[in-house]
Backbone as numpy.savetxt, mean C-alpha at the origin, in Angstrom:
# Nx Ny Nz CAx CAy CAz Cx Cy Cz
5.38 -16.02 -1.98 4.72 -15.15 -1.84 5.10 -13.78 -1.92
4.81 -12.90 -2.70 6.16 -11.26 -2.81 5.55 -10.20 -1.80
6.30 -10.13 -1.48 6.04 -8.80 -0.53 5.91 -7.42 -0.81
4.94 -6.92 -0.68 4.25 -5.66 -1.21 4.35 -4.66 -0.73
4.94 -4.79 1.25 4.66 -3.68 1.72 5.66 -2.50 0.88
5.23 -1.10 1.29 5.88 -0.02 0.74 7.42 0.10 1.23
8.28 -0.48 1.77 9.29 -0.35 2.02 10.26 -1.15 0.79
9.36 -2.19 0.32 10.11 -3.46 -0.86 9.34 -2.84 -1.85
8.70 -1.80 -2.27 8.42 -1.21 -3.37 8.70 -0.30 -3.64
9.44 0.81 -2.46 9.84 2.14 -2.73 11.21 2.47 -2.09
12.41 0.96 -2.17 13.06 1.49 -1.46 14.18 2.42 -1.08
13.72 2.99 -2.65 14.80 4.05 -2.42 14.42 5.35 -2.20
13.20 5.30 -1.42 12.44 6.34 -0.99 11.63 6.02 0.41
12.96 5.63 1.16 12.53 5.43 2.89 12.46 6.91 3.50
13.57 7.53 3.24 13.78 8.69 4.39 12.52 9.84 3.27
11.92 9.81 2.11 11.25 10.72 1.80 9.82 10.27 2.45
9.57 9.16 2.53 8.36 8.53 2.90 7.75 8.89 4.30
9.00 8.51 5.39 9.25 9.06 6.66 8.57 10.35 6.79
9.46 11.21 5.66 9.39 12.64 6.00 7.39 13.05 5.53
7.45 12.57 4.70 6.12 12.41 3.78 5.26 12.85 4.58
5.43 11.46 5.53 3.92 10.93 6.33 3.82 11.64 7.36
5.14 12.66 7.99 4.87 13.57 9.17 4.46 15.06 8.64
4.63 15.32 7.04 4.38 16.48 6.71 3.07 16.62 6.38
3.04 15.51 5.35 1.38 15.93 4.37 0.18 14.58 5.10
-0.91 14.61 5.61 -1.75 14.53 6.33 -2.38 13.16 5.57
-2.42 13.42 4.19 -3.14 12.92 2.84 -2.43 11.98 2.72
-1.03 11.90 2.36 -0.08 11.10 2.43 0.21 9.80 3.45
0.03 10.23 4.24 -0.16 9.83 5.95 -1.65 8.73 5.81
-2.21 8.95 5.56 -3.87 8.35 5.44 -3.53 7.49 4.04
-3.34 7.49 2.89 -2.94 7.02 1.77 -1.77 5.54 2.13
-0.85 6.17 2.99 0.71 4.68 3.64 -0.77 4.30 4.49
-1.32 4.70 5.03 -1.87 3.70 6.29 -2.97 2.71 5.18
-3.77 3.41 4.42 -4.45 2.58 3.80 -4.23 1.54 3.27
-2.96 2.06 2.67 -1.94 0.94 1.90 -1.87 -0.10 2.58
-1.21 -0.34 3.89 -0.40 -0.98 4.66 -1.79 -1.81 5.02
-2.58 -1.28 5.88 -4.09 -2.02 5.68 -4.89 -3.24 5.21
-4.71 -2.34 3.38 -5.16 -3.47 2.60 -3.85 -4.55 2.27
-2.45 -3.86 2.24 -1.88 -5.40 2.11 -1.83 -6.31 3.20
-2.19 -5.94 4.41 -2.29 -6.77 5.67 -3.30 -7.80 5.24
-4.51 -7.21 4.81 -5.32 -8.06 4.62 -5.33 -9.10 3.77
-4.85 -8.41 2.76 -4.44 -9.20 0.88 -3.82 -10.37 1.72
-2.62 -10.49 2.47 -2.00 -11.31 2.48 -2.19 -12.22 3.34
-3.41 -11.76 4.63 -3.68 -12.33 5.46 -4.84 -13.84 4.46
-5.58 -13.17 3.36 -6.43 -13.77 2.76 -5.85 -14.72 1.81
-4.89 -14.57 1.31 -3.93 -15.40 0.24 -3.37 -16.53 0.89
-3.32 -16.40 2.02 -2.47 -17.20 3.37 -3.75 -18.43 3.79
-5.08 -18.11 3.44 -5.82 -18.88 3.60 -6.65 -18.87 5.41
-5.98 -17.62 6.03 -6.49 -17.21 7.01 -8.16 -16.93 7.34
-8.66 -16.64 6.05 -9.98 -16.21 6.08 -10.77 -16.23 4.93
-11.63 -16.52 4.69 -12.45 -16.77 3.62 -12.99 -15.92 2.61
-12.42 -15.39 1.32 -13.39 -14.15 0.45 -13.37 -14.67 -0.80
-14.37 -14.13 -1.43 -14.45 -14.66 -3.10 -13.28 -13.80 -3.62
-13.31 -14.79 -5.13 -11.99 -14.23 -5.85 -12.01 -13.07 -6.38
-13.49 -12.31 -6.27 -14.10 -10.84 -7.34 -13.15 -10.04 -6.15
-13.70 -10.51 -4.91 -13.38 -9.38 -3.81 -11.84 -9.08 -3.78
-11.08 -10.20 -3.75 -9.77 -10.30 -3.24 -8.90 -8.95 -4.42
-9.77 -9.65 -5.81 -9.08 -8.94 -7.17 -9.73 -7.43 -6.90
-10.62 -6.95 -6.12 -10.87 -5.55 -5.99 -10.04 -4.99 -4.84
-9.75 -5.50 -4.12 -8.89 -5.24 -3.02 -7.61 -5.23 -3.72
-7.04 -5.94 -4.63 -5.92 -5.69 -5.30 -5.83 -4.68 -5.99
-7.00 -4.35 -6.54 -6.78 -3.20 -7.49 -6.61 -1.54 -6.67
-7.55 -1.68 -5.36 -7.39 -0.58 -4.65 -6.07 -0.40 -4.17
-5.32 -1.78 -3.74 -4.14 -1.26 -3.55 -3.15 -0.81 -4.48
-3.08 -1.31 -5.38 -2.23 -0.63 -6.57 -2.86 1.01 -6.92
-4.05 1.04 -6.98 -4.33 2.71 -7.00 -4.28 3.13 -6.06
-3.93 2.78 -4.19 -3.62 3.91 -3.79 -1.95 3.62 -3.74
-1.06 2.91 -4.31 0.33 2.74 -4.57 0.55 3.63 -5.62
-0.59 4.06 -6.50 -0.04 4.77 -7.47 -0.31 6.61 -7.16
-1.06 6.38 -6.34 -1.00 7.47 -5.25 0.44 8.22 -4.78
0.91 7.07 -4.11 1.85 7.44 -3.32 3.06 7.50 -4.19
2.94 6.74 -5.41 4.06 7.18 -6.28 4.15 8.55 -6.42
3.18 9.07 -7.02 2.76 10.44 -7.48 3.18 11.36 -6.32
2.84 11.25 -5.17 3.58 12.11 -4.01 5.35 11.81 -3.85
6.09 11.03 -4.38 7.04 10.68 -4.31 8.08 10.96 -5.51
6.96 11.46 -6.12 7.78 11.94 -7.48 7.24 12.90 -7.88
7.00 14.03 -6.86 6.67 15.44 -7.07 7.67 16.36 -7.32
7.93 17.44 -8.26 8.76 18.29 -7.84 8.66 19.21 -7.00
């Protein structure tokens, strides 16, 4: 199973991520939402809880959307 936490997704932006979490409320909310969604997906994939394939796919799409928003923050000039 792949590790999708943000430290693995954006290792080159660890300092920027810490800084943005402290400065930007919206970024902190995105960061927390991503982490919660990622943890839930991991639990479902490991078989800890039953969920439909459609619901899991929807969660993965939401995680990707949130990751894209975080990426945009990290690459602002």
